[in-house]
N, C-alpha and C positions, 0 to 999 in steps of 0.2 A: 527524564524530562517530559513534562506534560504540555498539552496545547497552550495552557495558560502561561507556562514558563516561556514557551517560544514567542508568544504574543508580547510578553513583557520585554524580552531581550530585543526583539525587533523594534518595538516602540522606543526603547531606551537608545538603541544605536542609530536610529533614523530620525528621531525627534517627532515622529508622527504619533497622534494620539492612539490609545489602545483600541478604541471602538473601530477606528478605520482599519487598523491592522487586523483586528479580529474578523471584520467583514471580508477583507481581502483573502485571508487564510480560509475562511469558510467557503468563499467563492471558488478558490483553488481546489479545495477538497471535493466540492460538488461537481466541478468540471471533470476532475479525474474519475470520480465515481460514475458520472454520466457517460464518459467516453468508454470506460471499461464495461459498463452495462450494455452498451451498444456494440460491443465486440472489438473495440479499437484498443491497441496498446498505447501507452503514453511514454514518450521519450523525453528525458530531461538531460541534455548534454552536461557532462561533468558531475552529475548526481547519480542517475541511474534510470532504469526502465521499469515501469509497472506493466507486467505481462499478464495475459490470460492463458492459463495452462489447462489443457483438457485432460481430465482423468477418465480412464476407460472403465467400462462396466466391470464389476468383479463380484465374486461370490465370497461372502464372509460367514463366520459362524457366530451364533448367539450361544455362548458357553453355558449360561445359566439354564436355558431351555433345551440345549443340545440340538439346535436346529440350524439350518443354513438359510441365509437371506441373500438376495441379490441387490447390490448397491448399483443404481443406474449410473451411466456416464454423466459427468457434470464438469462444469468449468470452475476453476478456482483462481483467485487473484494471487499474483506472486510479484516479488521485487528482485531485480538483478542490479546490484550497485555498479557504478562506473569504476573504471580502473583507478581514477584519481581518488574516488571515495574510498575504495578498498585500501589504497596506500595510506591515506590519512588515518584510517581506523587502525591499521597495523602499526602506525608510527614511523613509517619510512620517510 
């Protein structure tokens, strides 16, 4: 399912025009990105949590040049689904 499919489904089920739905979804995504960029997690009850995970510094190998490189510590975004979400996907 793509963002366009989501917009179409929401517009169809609510009766709101697609441009309004698209702007709301874009605003939601920008809000989530902005919060996570500033170091805050985003909690959506019944859906899940967008988390920031810290990856530690590590040493890796460049196999083609047979050298080692250091990958610095960094943050990555992650998603942890809520229990209700997991049950729905599992079909319980």
